[in-house]
ROSE-890623 format. One record per residue (C-alpha): x negated, y, z; residue in one letter. Coordinates in steps of 0.25 Angstrom, whole numbers, plus 5000, padded with zeros to 4 digits. Layout:
// ROSE-890623
XYZa ...
***
This chain:
// ROSE-890623
499949995000m 499550134994s 499450245006s 500050385005k 499050505002r 499350625010t 499750735003y 499050865006v 499950985001s 498951124996p 499951194998l 500251145010r 498951135015e 498751295010q 500051325019a 499151265032a 498051345026a 498851485028q 499751435037t 498251425049r 497751545042s 498951645046l 499051575061i 497351605063l 497651735056m 498651765065r 497951695077a 496851785074a 497651915075e 498351875089l 497051845096f 496351955091a 497652065097d 498052005109r 497151885112g 496851765113y 497551725124g 498751815122r 499051725111v 499851625108t 499951505098v 501651535097a 501051685094d 500151665085i 501151565078a 502251685077s 501251785071a 500851665062a 502451645061g 502351495060v 502651405072a 501851365084s 501751235080k 501151275066t 499751355073v 499451235081f 499751125069a 498951215060s 497751285069v 497951215082g 497951285096s 497751435099k 496251395103g 496051295088d 496651435081i 495551515090l 494151415086d 494951455070r 494851595071i 493351565076v 493151475065e 493951575053q 493151715060g 491651635058v 491851575044a 492651705040a 491651785043s 490851785033g 489451775039y 488651675030e 489151755019q 488551885026a 487351835031m 486651775019q 486851925014g 486451965026v 484951875025l 484651905012a 484452065016l 482952105016r 483152215024t 483352245038p 484452345036e 485052295024s 485252145032v 485852245044l 486852315035k 487352195030a 487252135042l 488252255048a 489252235037h 489252095037g 489652075050t 490852195050r 491252125037i 491451995048g 491752065062n 492952155053e 493652035045s 493351955056q 493852055066f 495451985072t 494351865070a 493451905080h 494551965091e 495451845092a 494151785097i 493551885103r 494851915114k 494951735115a 493751755121l 494051795134p 495151685135v 494751575128h 494251465135e 492951455128n 492651575124g 491351585123e 491051475113a 492351525105l 491451675102w 489951595101e 490851505090r 491251635084a 489951705084t 489051615082a 488851605066a 488951765068y 487651765079r 486851655068d 487151755056a 486551895066l 485251795069h 485051765055a 484951895054t 484251945064a 483151825060r 483251885046h 482952035049l 481851975057h 481151925044g 481452075037l 480352205038n 480652265045p 481152165057p 481852195069p 481052235081r 481852115091y 481751995091p 482851895082v 483651875093t 483752005097e 484052055085t 485051965083a 485752005095d 485752115089l 486452105079l 487452025085w 487552155095f 487752255085w 488552155072f 489152055082g 490652075083p 490552115096t 489852245090g 490752255079w 491952265088r 491452365097t 491252445089l 492452435079v 493452395089v 493052455102e 492752565096n 493352595084g 492152595074w 492552555060s 492052455052w 491252535044d 490452615054r 490252495064a 489352445054e 488652565050t 488352585063v 487952445067l 487352415054y 486252545059r 486252515075t 485652405069a 484552455059v 484052535070a 484152435080g 483352335072l 482252435069r 
***
């Protein structure tokens, strides 16, 4: 007796993917606006226009949703492509200018996801690990930039590890948030000033 083959509908798969995407988008918006601890699965379902059971079936629990948001934020940041461009440059000024622009684009485009993660940290059962997972690739990229800068002429006046720390201080997510969110700077102004600060600070 031949076994029946399970039929997979491309349209159904596409619809399911769109539903997952919508749920994650609405969840990120709610987490960023209200804070992770104040949002329920029912809130997410209502915002996405689906039933709560659809949220659980499509994405999982609230914790699973936050994990997906972290994964999406890392994947959508475009850091790998940006780093290829940065590491191809041969002067400290051009490297820092590209780094300022690349990190600005990443932070601006992923602002909602970053806020969702940041506001989850105080109430998440393992907030420190969550933040490390969300920023690990970011830190690695800045360490790679620091090593690259030390191979150029003139190299920074600090050791490689301290150079990487300073790049994180200037171009990490907290630096951008401090200027743009907490102090109301435009992204353009923040990019210009952070670039100039880094050039002057590393000489």
